[in-house]
N, C-alpha and C positions, 0 to 999 in steps of 0.2 A: 711803366713796366709792371704796375700793380696788377696782380692776377694772372700775369703771363706765365710764371713758373709755378709748378707744384713743388713748393719748398718743403723738403722733409728734414728729418734729423740729419745733421752733418755726419759724414762717415769718418771725419778726421778724429784720430785718437790722440795724436801728439803733434807738436809743432815742428819747427824747422831747425836745420843745422846751420853751421856757419856759412858765410858767403865766400865766393871766390872773388877776392879783391883785385886780382891781376888782370881781369878781362877789360878789354877796351870796346865800348859800345855794346850792343845787344849780343847775347850768346846766340849763335846761328845753328848749333847742333849739339846734341847730347847722345852719348852711348854709355851703356853700363855693361861690364863684362859679367860672366857667369859667377865670378867670385866677388861681385859687387863693387868693383873699381869704376869710378866715373871719369870719363873723358869729355871735355867740352871745348868748343871752338868759338872764336870771335876774331876781330881784327888784330888782336894781340897774339894770335896763334892758337895752339892747342895746349890745354892744361890737363893734368892728371891729378885726381883727388879733390877733396873739398876742404874748406876751412883752412886752418893753420897748416894742414898737411898738404895743401895744394902745391904742385910743382909744375914748372914748364916742361911739357912733354916734347914738343917740337915747335920750331918757328919756321914754317915753310916760306919760301920766297914768293908766295902768292896769297891771295885772299882765301882763307879757309871758310867754306860755306857748308860742308857736309862731312859726316863721319860715318864709318861702319867698323865693326869689330868682328873678327871670326869667332865662331862658337867656342873654340878652344882657347880663345883669348891671346893667341900668340901673334896676331897681326892686326894692325890698325890701319885703315885706309882713310886718307884725307883727300878731299876734293874741293875744287873751287877754280881759281884762275885769276885773270886780269880782265876786267870788263872791256869787251870789244876787241880783245887781243888774243886771249888764250883760255882754254879749258884744260885743267891739269889734274892728274891723279898721282898720288904718292902713297907708297906702302912702307910702313914702319914696323919693326919688331916691337914686342912688348917693352923692351928696354929702351926704345927710342932711336934705334939705328935705322937709317933710311935704307931700305932694301931695293926699291925701284921707284922711278918717277917717269912720267910720260905726258907729253902734251897731246891731247886727243881731239881738240876742237879749236876753233878760232874765236870762241866766246866762252862764257862761264859754264861750268858744271854746277847746276843748282842743287841736285839731290842724288844720292847713291843708296844702293841696298845690295847686300850680298845675296846671290842666288843660292838655292839649296845646294849643299855640298861645299860651299865657300870657295869654289874654283873659278867663279866669275863674278864680276861686279856690274850691276845694272845702273845706268847713268841717265839722268835727265839733263838735256843740254839747252842752253839759251837759244840755239838756232832751231829748236823744235824737234830735233832728233832724240830718239831713245835708243841707246846702244848698250851692248854688253862687251866687256873687256876681260880677257883671261887673266887670272892671278896665278902666281905672283909676278909673272914676267911682263904684264901690261902690254899685251899684243895689240895689233891693229884693231880698232873698234869694229864690231859687227852691228849694223843697223837693224833693229827689229821693226820699227815703224817711225812715223813722223807726225807730229802735231802741226796744226796750221800756224801756230805761233809758239812761243817758248814752252817747252816741257818743264814744269816747275817742281814736280814731286814724283817719286817712285817708291813702290814697295815690292818685295819679292817673297813669294810663298808657293802655294800650289799653282798659282799663275803669276805672271809678271804684269804689274799694273802701273800705269803712268797717268798723270793728270796735267791739264793745262787749261787754257781759256776755252777750248773746244770740247771739254768733257773728259771722260775716262776712256782709255784704251786698255783692254785686257787681252793678253796673249799667253800662249804656252811658253815653254822654256826654249823654243827654237823659233827661227824666223820663218819657218815653212808654213805656219798656220796664220791666216789673216786675223787681226785682232778683232775682238768683239768691242762694240762701241756702246757706251752708256752716256746719254746726253741729258741726264736728269737735272743737272745744275744749269742755271742760266747765267751764273757768274763764274769767274775764274776759280779753279780748284786750287786751294792753298795748302791742304794737308791731307794725308792718308794714314791709315793704320789697319793692320790685320788683327783679328781676334777670333772668337768662337761664338757659335750660336748654340741652340739646344742640341744636345747630343754630341757636341764637340766639332760640328761641321765648321769649316772656315767661313768667316764673315769679313766684309770689307767696309770700313767707315771712310767717308770722304767729307772734308770740310771746305767751305768756299768763302770768298771774300765778302759775300752778302750776309754772313752770319747764319748760314744753314749747314746742318750736318745730315748726311744721308747714310743709311745702312743698306748694304747691298748683299745679295746672295748671287755671286757671279755678276752678270750684267743686270740682273733683276732687282728692282728697287723694292726694299722691304719696309722702310720706315723713314720719316723725315722729322728732324727737330729744327724748327725755324724761329726767326725773330729772337735769336740768342743775344743780340745787342751789339755785336761787333764782328769784325773779320775773325775767322777761325784760323789761328796761327799754328796750332799743334793738336794732335790727337794721340792717345795711347790707350791700349787695352791691358787690363791686369788679369785677363783670363776668365772673367765672369761672363757667362752667356749673355750676349746682346747688351752689354754695358761697356761704355768707354768714358774717358775723361777728355775734356776739351779745354785748351788754353786760348784765350781771346785777346784781341788787340787792346781792349779796354782794361786789361789786367785781371779779368775774372778767370777763375779755375772752376769748371763745372763738371759734375757727374751726370752723364746722360743715361737715364734708366731704361728699362725694357719696354716702355711705351712712350708715345710722343709727348706726354705731359710730365714725365718723370725727370725733371731737371732740378738738381740740387746745386746751390752755390757752395762750393767747398772753401774757397778763399777769394779774397780780393786784394790785388797787388797794385802798387802805385804806378807801375809800368807794365807794358804789355808782356804777356806770357809768350815767349818765342820758341820754347822747346820743352818737350816732355819725354820722360823715359821711365821705365819701371826698374825697381830694385827689389831686394828680398823683403823690405819692409813696406813697400808701397810705391811711392812716386818720387822721381827726381824732377824738379821744376826749375826752369830758367825764366827769370823775369828781369828784363834789362840786362845788366851785367852780373847779376847775382844768381847763384845756383844753390838750391836748398833741397834737403831730403824731407819728405813729408810722409809720416806713417799713416796708413789707411787700412781700415778694416775690410778685408776682401776674402772671398773664397779662395782655396788653393788654386793657383793658376793652371790653366790647361791651354796649350797653344797648338794650333794646327802645324803639322810638319810639312 
């Protein structure tokens, strides 16, 4: 790997907080509320908080694979299911009370994202469908489009984006508009995140199982970072134009700069980095069953609405 990365000064200013010792297996999802409370999911269920303050938030009767939290922090959506049997959504209050639950598929829900306005949840399903479900009542799913195989990840912003083995599908917030297709990746898409470009315009990052990350402006490819060393498990933007952070299956945490050679190794973990989120101080990182906070020097965040 010598000469592969343009290694610059690390942007890390401080180290890590305490681990979440109650997780079983790798952490499958992370979300952070506007007031900096962390929720994380694994086979052990969903925990709230970090370190000695971590508490069990809920223990759903299904495998928890994905999380989303409303902008006002009053609702937490948990998704997952039972492999080959069911795909389930559950809505909880901030206090942990179950508000609604619904079985929406015959196989797992892999990924969710709240649509603008928080009135609907976008879901990526193991059967290839991408659906939206109304909140909080969890009405019958409306199919937006379908991948040729499993839909593995979704994000929601100015457009609704899903990824799978057959590339990216980008659509509007209704099913009336056929999706735009971006087939820049040759390997399965494993992670997505939204951020900003110059001037605050929305940007999309996609990571794949072959260790490549691509930056998109809508369906148009802007830039590629390749040969990163392992499957891209997670991506997050802190609001800096054309910069994001990537967590890899080999345990590396990378900062991807505004040109294809600008890759900085922020940290190396003993286990794969399975989830990333942002908090007020920088990053929340899940590696194995451990969740840490990592302070990072960044510009004030700006995010597309």
